[in-house]
N, C-alpha and C positions, 0 to 999 in steps of 0.2 A: 829710613825708609824713603824711597822716594815716590813722588805722586805718579809716576809714569807707570810704577809696577802696580801700585793700587794695593799696598799691603794694610792690614787691618789689625785691630785688637786682638782679632781671634789666632792671627798667624805668629804673633810674637808680643812679647810684654810692654813694646812700646806704644803709647797711647794711640788711638786710630788717627789717620791722618786728615780724617773727614771727609774723604772723599767718596764720591758714591759707588766707585767699585769696591772699595774697603768695606763701607756699610753694607751693600748687597751681600759681600761675603760673609760677613758676621751674620748678619739676618739670617741667611740660608744654612749655615753651620748651625744657627740657633734653632731653626724651625726642624731641620733635619734629626738633631738630637731630641727635641722635643717628640717629631712623630716616632723617634725609633724607642724612646721611652714608653710612648701610648701603646705601641705596637707590641712591646714585651709585656706591659701590663695586660693587654688584652689577649695576647697569647697563654699567660700565667691564668687568666681568668676562664677562658676558653677551655684551657688543659682541666682545671678545677673543675667546671660544670660539667664535662666529659667524663671525670672519675666519679664525680657525684650520679650521675645517671648511670654509670655502668655498675656503680654498688647499688643504686635502686633496683634495676633491672635484675642483678643477682639475688638480691634479697627476695623480689617478687617471684623468680622463679623458684627460690627455696620455698616459700610460702605455697606456691601452684603445685611443689611436688606432696606435699601432704593431702591434697585433695582427693588422690583416686583412693588412697587409704581410708581417709573419713569417709567417702561415698561407699567404700565396701564393709566398712565398720558399721553406717547408718543401714545398709542392706542387711545386715548380721541381726542387728538390733531390730529391725522390722519383722523379720523371719521370726525372730525369737518371740516378740511380741505377738506375732498371729499364732505361734504354738502356745503360748500360755493364755491368750484369749480362747483357743479352742478348748484347752484344758478347762477353765472356768466354766465356759458353757457345758461342757461336758458334765462336770460336777454339779453345776446348776440343775441341768436337767437330771441328775441321779436324785439331788434334794428333793426337787419335785415330786419324784416318784415314790420317794421315802414317804414323803409327807402324804401323798394320795393313799397307800399303803397302811401309814398309821391312823389317817381319818378312817378307814375301812375297817380296820381292827378296832378302833375305839368304838364305832358304829357297831360293829358286831358284838362286841362286849355289852354295851348298853343294850342292844336288841335281845341278847341273851338274859341279862337280868330282867329285863321287862318279860320277857317269856317265863323265866322261873318264877317272877312274882304272881304273874297270870296264872301259871299253874299251880302255885300255893293257894292261891285265892280260890280258884276252881275246886281243890282239893279241901280246902276249909270249909268252902259251902257245901259240897257235898256231905262232909262230916257232920257239918250242922243239920243238913236235912235228914241226914240216916238218924241222929240223935234224937230229932224231933219227931221223926216217925217212931222211932221206938219208945219215946215218951208217951206219942198218942196212943201207939198201940198197948202199950201198958196200963194206959188211963182208960181206953175202951174195955180192955180185958178185965180189969179190974172192977168193972160196975156191974 
């Protein structure tokens, strides 16, 4: 190679001629190759990141697809809970009324027993008085 042409190591297998032009060409080719390699890696990384973002968006959309059904299920459960609570309240009221009726029935039965006992006591007292009057009358007439 001649010095006038400025060949370098990158253009041939001959050792570089050591001229400034040859070194510039070799350095430029090296830097271009280095930049191209970095650009390729950057493009690959960017594509991988874009794919990851796309996958994440798709997964997020799939998760969000279930939310309307979840809200519908929640509304149905809330309505069912309200119906159950209304039934519980109704049953509680019925039980309170039955307890009141039972208290009244128990009170009436206790009152009836007291009344019967009072009547029996009054009858016994009357019978005793009649018996005493008979005994007293017999005693008076016998003398």
